[in-house]
Every structure is written in structure tokens, then in C-alpha cells.
C-alpha positions as CSV (number, residue, x, y, z in Angstrom):
1,X,0.0,-0.2,-0.2
2,X,1.5,3.4,-1.0
3,X,0.3,6.2,1.5
4,X,0.7,9.9,1.4
5,X,3.4,11.6,3.1
6,X,1.5,12.6,6.6
7,X,1.8,16.6,6.6
8,X,1.6,17.4,10.2
9,X,4.0,14.8,11.1
10,X,6.6,16.0,8.5
11,X,6.0,19.9,9.5
12,X,7.1,18.8,13.7
13,X,9.9,17.1,11.8
14,X,11.0,19.5,10.3
15,X,11.0,22.1,13.2
16,X,10.0,20.6,16.4
17,X,13.6,19.3,18.1
18,X,14.9,22.9,16.8
19,X,12.9,25.4,17.0
20,X,13.6,27.3,20.3
21,X,9.2,27.2,21.4
22,X,6.9,25.1,20.8
23,X,3.2,26.6,21.0
24,X,1.2,24.0,19.1
25,X,2.1,20.7,20.6
26,X,-0.8,18.6,21.3
27,X,0.6,17.0,24.3
28,X,1.4,18.1,27.5
29,X,5.2,18.5,29.2
30,X,6.1,14.5,29.7
31,X,6.6,13.3,32.9
32,X,9.8,12.0,34.6
33,X,10.7,8.3,35.3
34,X,11.4,9.5,38.5
35,X,8.2,11.3,39.0
36,X,6.4,7.4,37.8
37,X,8.4,5.5,39.9
38,X,7.6,8.1,42.8
39,X,3.4,7.1,42.5
40,X,4.0,3.6,42.4
41,X,3.1,1.3,45.4
42,X,4.8,-1.1,46.8
43,X,3.6,-4.0,44.4
44,X,4.2,-1.6,41.3
45,X,7.8,-1.5,42.4
46,X,8.1,-4.9,42.9
47,X,7.6,-5.3,39.0
48,X,9.6,-2.6,38.2
49,X,12.2,-3.9,39.8
50,X,12.3,-7.5,38.8
51,X,11.7,-6.3,35.8
52,X,13.4,-8.9,32.7
53,X,13.6,-8.0,29.0
54,X,11.7,-10.8,27.5
55,X,9.0,-11.2,24.9
56,X,5.7,-9.9,26.4
57,X,2.4,-11.4,25.9
58,X,1.5,-9.5,22.2
59,X,-1.8,-8.7,23.3
60,X,-0.3,-6.9,26.3
61,X,0.4,-8.7,29.7
62,X,-2.1,-9.3,31.7
63,X,-1.4,-7.1,34.9
64,X,-1.5,-4.1,31.8
65,X,-4.7,-5.1,30.3
66,X,-6.1,-5.6,33.7
67,X,-5.3,-2.1,34.9
68,X,-6.9,-0.6,31.7
69,X,-10.0,-2.3,31.7
70,X,-10.2,-0.6,34.9
71,X,-10.8,2.6,33.0
72,X,-14.1,1.5,31.5
73,X,-17.2,1.0,33.0
74,X,-18.1,-2.7,30.7
75,X,-15.0,-4.1,29.3
76,X,-12.9,-6.8,30.9
77,X,-8.9,-7.9,29.8
78,X,-10.5,-9.6,26.9
79,X,-11.9,-6.7,25.0
80,X,-8.7,-4.9,25.2
81,X,-5.6,-5.3,22.8
82,X,-2.3,-2.8,23.6
83,X,-0.1,-1.6,21.3
84,X,1.3,2.3,20.0
85,X,-2.2,4.3,18.6
86,X,-0.7,4.8,15.7
87,X,-0.2,1.1,14.8
88,X,-3.4,0.8,16.2
89,X,-5.2,2.9,13.7
90,X,-3.3,1.7,10.9
91,X,-3.8,-2.0,11.6
92,X,-7.3,-1.6,12.5
93,X,-8.3,0.1,9.2
94,X,-6.8,-2.5,7.3
95,X,-8.5,-5.6,9.0
96,X,-11.9,-3.9,8.6
97,X,-12.1,-1.8,5.4
98,X,-11.7,-3.1,1.9
99,X,-11.6,-0.9,-1.4
100,X,-14.8,0.9,-2.1
101,X,-16.1,0.7,1.0
102,X,-17.7,4.2,2.3
103,X,-16.2,5.6,5.4
104,X,-17.3,9.0,7.2
105,X,-14.5,11.1,9.3
106,X,-14.9,13.8,11.0
107,X,-12.4,16.9,9.6
108,X,-10.2,18.7,10.0
109,X,-8.8,15.6,11.6
110,X,-5.3,13.6,12.7
111,X,-4.2,12.7,9.0
112,X,-4.0,8.8,9.8
113,X,-7.5,8.7,11.2
114,X,-8.7,9.1,7.1
115,X,-5.3,8.8,5.0
116,X,-4.7,5.1,6.1
117,X,-8.6,4.3,4.7
118,X,-8.4,6.2,1.6
119,X,-4.9,4.7,0.4
120,X,-7.0,1.2,1.3
121,X,-9.3,2.2,-1.5
122,X,-12.3,3.7,0.7
123,X,-14.3,5.9,-0.2
124,X,-13.9,8.9,2.5
125,X,-16.7,11.6,3.5
126,X,-16.0,13.9,5.3
127,X,-18.1,15.4,8.5
128,X,-17.5,19.0,8.7
129,X,-18.0,21.5,11.7
130,X,-20.5,24.4,11.8
131,X,-18.3,27.2,12.6
132,X,-19.6,30.5,14.5
133,X,-16.6,32.9,15.4
134,X,-14.1,30.0,16.0
135,X,-16.7,28.6,18.2
136,X,-17.1,25.0,16.7
137,X,-20.0,22.9,16.8
138,X,-20.7,18.8,15.0
139,X,-24.3,18.4,14.5
140,X,-25.2,15.1,14.5
141,X,-28.1,15.8,11.8
142,X,-25.2,16.7,9.0
143,X,-23.3,13.3,10.2
144,X,-27.0,11.2,9.5
145,X,-26.6,12.9,6.2
146,X,-23.5,11.7,5.2
147,X,-24.3,8.0,6.6
148,X,-25.8,5.7,4.2
149,X,-26.1,2.0,3.4
150,X,-23.1,1.5,2.4
151,X,-21.1,2.9,5.3
152,X,-18.6,0.6,6.3
153,X,-17.3,2.8,9.2
154,X,-17.6,6.0,11.1
155,X,-14.5,7.7,12.8
156,X,-15.1,10.2,15.4
157,X,-12.8,11.8,17.8
158,X,-13.9,13.0,21.2
159,X,-12.7,15.8,22.5
160,X,-11.3,16.6,19.3
161,X,-8.2,17.9,17.8
162,X,-7.8,20.2,16.8
163,X,-10.6,22.2,17.5
164,X,-11.2,21.7,21.2
165,X,-15.0,20.3,20.3
166,X,-16.2,17.9,22.9
167,X,-20.3,16.7,22.3
168,X,-22.9,16.9,24.9
169,X,-24.1,13.3,26.0
170,X,-27.2,14.0,24.6
171,X,-25.4,14.9,21.0
172,X,-23.0,11.2,21.7
173,X,-26.1,9.2,22.2
174,X,-27.7,10.8,18.7
175,X,-24.2,9.8,17.0
176,X,-24.6,6.4,18.4
177,X,-28.3,6.1,17.3
178,X,-27.3,7.1,13.9
179,X,-24.5,4.2,13.4
180,X,-26.3,1.5,15.2
181,X,-29.5,1.9,12.9
182,X,-27.3,0.5,10.0
183,X,-25.1,-1.1,12.6
184,X,-22.2,0.7,11.2
185,X,-18.9,0.3,13.0
186,X,-17.9,3.3,15.0
187,X,-14.2,4.3,15.7
188,X,-13.7,6.6,18.5
189,X,-10.3,8.2,18.9
190,X,-10.1,9.1,22.4
191,X,-6.5,9.9,22.8
192,X,-8.0,13.5,24.7
193,X,-10.4,11.6,26.8
194,X,-10.8,12.7,30.1
195,X,-9.0,16.0,29.4
196,X,-12.0,18.1,30.0
197,X,-11.6,21.5,31.9
198,X,-15.2,21.2,33.4
199,X,-16.4,17.7,35.2
200,X,-19.5,18.4,33.9
201,X,-18.8,18.0,30.5
202,X,-16.9,14.5,30.5
203,X,-18.4,11.8,28.1
204,X,-18.1,8.1,28.6
205,X,-15.8,6.0,26.3
206,X,-18.0,4.6,23.1
207,X,-17.0,1.2,23.7
208,X,-18.9,1.5,27.0
209,X,-21.9,2.6,25.3
210,X,-22.3,1.0,22.1
211,X,-21.9,-3.0,21.3
212,X,-20.5,-2.0,17.9
213,X,-17.8,0.5,18.7
214,X,-14.1,0.6,19.0
215,X,-12.4,3.2,21.2
216,X,-9.1,4.1,21.1
217,X,-6.5,5.6,24.3
218,X,-3.5,5.6,25.0
219,X,-0.7,7.3,27.5
220,X,0.5,10.4,24.9
221,X,-2.1,13.0,25.4
222,X,-4.2,13.0,28.7
223,X,-1.4,11.2,30.7
224,X,1.8,13.2,29.3
225,X,3.6,10.5,28.4
226,X,3.9,10.5,24.7
227,X,7.4,8.9,24.5
228,X,5.9,6.0,26.0
229,X,4.3,5.3,23.1
230,X,1.7,2.8,24.3
231,X,-1.7,2.9,23.4
232,X,-4.9,0.2,23.3
233,X,-7.9,-0.6,21.3
234,X,-10.9,-1.6,24.1
235,X,-14.4,-3.0,21.9
236,X,-16.8,-5.8,22.7
237,X,-15.9,-6.6,19.1
238,X,-13.7,-9.6,20.1
239,X,-13.8,-10.7,16.4
240,X,-11.9,-7.5,15.3
241,X,-9.5,-7.4,18.3
242,X,-8.4,-11.1,17.2
243,X,-7.9,-10.1,13.7
244,X,-6.2,-6.8,14.9
245,X,-3.6,-9.2,17.0
246,X,-3.1,-11.8,14.2
247,X,-2.1,-8.6,11.5
248,X,0.0,-7.2,14.7
249,X,2.4,-10.5,14.2
250,X,3.9,-8.8,11.1
251,X,4.6,-5.3,13.1
252,X,5.2,-4.8,16.8
253,X,4.6,-8.2,17.4
254,X,4.6,-7.1,21.7
255,X,4.5,-4.5,23.5
256,X,8.0,-3.2,25.4
257,X,7.9,-4.6,28.8
258,X,9.7,-1.6,30.7
259,X,6.4,0.3,28.9
260,X,4.3,-2.1,30.4
261,X,5.1,-1.8,33.8
262,X,5.3,2.3,33.5
263,X,1.7,2.6,31.8
264,X,0.6,0.1,34.7
265,X,1.3,2.2,37.1
266,X,0.2,5.9,35.9
267,X,-3.0,3.9,34.9
268,X,-3.5,3.0,38.3
269,X,-2.7,6.1,40.2
270,X,-4.4,8.2,36.9
271,X,-5.3,11.3,38.6
272,X,-1.6,12.2,40.1
273,X,-1.0,12.0,35.9
274,X,-4.1,13.9,34.3
275,X,-5.5,16.5,36.9
276,X,-2.3,18.2,36.5
277,X,-2.2,18.5,33.4
278,X,-6.0,19.8,32.9
279,X,-4.8,22.3,35.4
280,X,-2.1,23.7,33.4
281,X,-4.4,23.7,30.0
282,X,-7.0,25.7,32.0
283,X,-4.2,28.1,33.1
284,X,-2.4,28.2,29.9
285,X,-6.4,28.9,28.0
286,X,-7.0,32.0,30.1
287,X,-3.9,33.4,29.1
288,X,-4.3,33.2,26.0
289,X,-7.9,34.5,26.3
290,X,-6.1,37.5,27.7
291,X,-3.7,37.5,25.0
292,X,-6.3,37.2,22.3
293,X,-8.5,40.4,24.1
294,X,-5.5,42.4,23.3
295,X,-4.5,41.1,19.8
296,X,-8.1,40.9,18.1
297,X,-6.9,42.3,15.1
298,X,-4.7,39.7,14.6
299,X,-6.9,36.8,16.2
300,X,-9.9,35.0,16.6
301,X,-10.6,32.6,19.3
302,X,-14.2,30.8,20.5
303,X,-12.9,29.1,23.4
304,X,-13.0,25.3,24.3
305,X,-14.4,23.1,26.7
306,X,-12.2,20.4,26.1
307,X,-8.6,19.2,24.9
308,X,-5.9,20.4,25.0
309,X,-5.6,22.2,21.7
310,X,-7.6,24.8,19.8
311,X,-8.2,25.9,16.5
312,X,-7.9,29.4,16.3
313,X,-8.4,32.3,13.1
314,X,-5.7,34.7,11.9
315,X,-7.3,37.5,10.9
316,X,-4.3,38.5,7.9
317,X,-4.3,38.3,4.5
318,X,-1.2,36.2,3.7
319,X,-1.8,32.5,4.2
320,X,-1.6,30.5,7.6
321,X,1.6,28.8,6.4
322,X,3.6,31.9,5.4
323,X,3.0,33.5,8.8
324,X,4.2,30.2,10.8
325,X,7.1,30.1,8.3
326,X,8.1,33.4,9.4
327,X,7.2,33.1,13.1
328,X,9.3,30.4,13.3
329,X,12.0,31.7,11.1
330,X,12.0,35.5,12.9
331,X,11.7,34.3,16.7
332,X,11.7,30.6,16.6
333,X,8.4,30.0,17.6
334,X,7.1,26.6,15.8
335,X,3.2,27.1,15.0
336,X,1.5,24.6,13.0
337,X,-0.9,26.0,10.0
338,X,-4.6,24.7,9.2
339,X,-2.7,23.6,5.8
340,X,-1.2,20.8,7.8
341,X,-4.8,19.5,8.2
342,X,-6.4,20.3,5.0
343,X,-8.6,22.6,6.6
344,X,-8.1,25.8,4.3
345,X,-5.4,28.4,4.9
346,X,-6.4,30.7,7.5
347,X,-6.3,28.8,10.9
348,X,-3.7,27.9,13.2
349,X,-3.5,25.1,16.0
350,X,-2.5,26.6,19.5
351,X,-1.6,23.6,22.1
352,X,-2.0,24.4,25.7
353,X,-0.6,22.0,27.5
354,X,3.2,23.5,28.2
355,X,4.9,25.1,31.2
356,X,6.3,27.9,28.9
357,X,2.8,28.7,27.3
358,X,3.4,32.3,28.9
359,X,7.0,32.8,27.8
360,X,5.7,31.7,24.9
361,X,2.8,34.5,24.4
362,X,5.5,37.2,25.2
363,X,8.0,36.2,22.5
364,X,4.9,36.4,20.2
365,X,4.0,39.6,21.4
366,X,7.7,41.2,21.2
367,X,7.6,40.0,17.9
368,X,4.0,41.7,16.5
369,X,5.3,45.1,18.0
370,X,8.5,45.3,16.3
């Protein structure tokens, strides 16, 4: 299978490790090994201290799948399959889809959510948001219009990267109803699961509310452990999990032993990882709201309720890509233009998960004052 270059990841590769400031990262600052181990129980430290680097269970070691299943309401360890998130998405598309299948996917979206399906030969229909003053809303009525008897798969991402949108429980149930009406598989990218700015806005994992849903979660975003490279699929569709597991034999085969233990520790002490990230995101979003209020001639931002990212409009004549290139070359700030999401050329993604966010805003403000 030939596949197009991943625009966003290629753009990150160009600047992420050379730019002085990153203001568009979707992850939060990474926690240290010392911090992870400081959270561990005596039993978990025994796992770590007695670690051996042999092969692990290809589905994920039992203690890890137990820790993952505890994050859900209706999932048991046999409903979980562990691998890197990107690998999970790639394999899942390959075992579910065939050339000619119809797929509905939210847009803008992380490219792998639709690009793998498109490269297989599926026909992609994009579910676009309603946009009012840079506040985004995904109307389930619009989704319903895109679905027909040929639809094989619906792909959603809540909380949503890059817009920061999260549906209400009512809207989420409407999405499930649309899928269930035609028995369509619903793939739910939940990498930002539980990153909600107000607890009242939290929604359940879709694998807990729809028998034909497959939820993807992992350590990169909610937990601030992107370098762990651990994720998982959770679903009642054990037939699909078995096919994914067989396909995995041609790729990673199994997971790294150290990462399994560290991931288990983080899962078992979830609040020590997720809650600090939420507080950081909220604080940085407040800083950004003040920044936008001082720069209304340049920026339009409609606020968000979830996720660590926002899609912000640039009120300028030039393209977002050109503006971002000037910014990184002239003052060292790496910013992601909407062209990397195939979403026009007048928006940028802002990430709220970094400790030095306020310092970056100061550098950006100085640049604009030149």
C-alpha cells in the first residue's frame, strides 16, 4: 500500500527539535521516570525492580490489560489489545476496510484517521463542523446526511483535535443512534479522553455505550507520557480484536516490557497524571484568552471546553503557512498552520499543555510589536 506523506508529522519533523518554542504541541509536558516511580505502590515497584526484557504477551500483559479495563465501565481484559496508537489505527483500518467501502470521518482531523482508509481505497466523506466566531460544533444531523447503506465505518474523535470540541451526552447518543440504526462500526479516537475543562462536560468512552464501537486511548495526551508510545483498543468486538492481533504479528509483535510496567503505574494512579495536565491547560487557556483580547486585529478565538488544543483564526491577508514560517524563522516559535490539516489556510492550532506557554506568548507579542 502506498500512502501520502503525513503532513503534520513532516512539519513537526522539520522544526520540533530545532525551534526554541513550541506553541502548537497537542501533548502536555512529559513526566519524568522519577515522578512515575514516585507514584508507584510497593507491588508496582516490585514489578519494576524485577523487570526482565523478554518477550511480552502480544495482546498486552495481563496486569496491564487489567489496569486498562479498570478505566472503563463495561470492558474486561479480554476486550483490550495493547500497541502504539498509530499502529492500532493502521491495523484496524486494514482489517475492517476494503477497496470501495464508504467511510465517514470528522474533519479537520489527525491525518492517519482518514489517510490509511483512503490509501486502502475507501471512499471518504468528511463530517465538517459548523463554525461561528471560531467556536466549533459538530451537528449530528449533518452526520446523518452523510451516512447511507454503504457506510462501513464512522470515525469520530472526542475530545476533538484540533478544535477542542466535545459533544454533550445528548449529542453523543445521537451519534450512537445513527451508527446503530445501520449497524455501522464506530471507531472513536479518544486520545484526549477525560481532558475536560469542567467535570460536567465529561463523556463516556464509546465502547461503554455501543456494542459495535471501538475506542482508542493511550498515554500520549491525557497522561503526558507521549514518549511511552503506548495505546490500546477497547471493544466488545472480540472478532475484530482477534484480526488486529493477527495483523500485529507482522509489525511490533509485542510491547516493550518496561513500558508495560510504567503504563500500569500511570493508569493505577491516573489522577496524579491527568489532573495536573488539566489544570495547566486551563491556566494557559486563560492566558491565551487575555492575549487574544489584546490582539483582536490578529486573532479570533471562540474558547473550548475540552482537549489540549484549539483551532484559532488568523485575521490576516497572507496564508497561515506563510505566517507560521515567518514566526519560526524570525523568533523561534513553531506554530502549526491549518494547511497541515487540509482545513483551508487561515487558521492555526494552539496547544495549551506546556509549562512555558506564557513565556511563548511574551515572545510572540514582542515579535508583533517590532
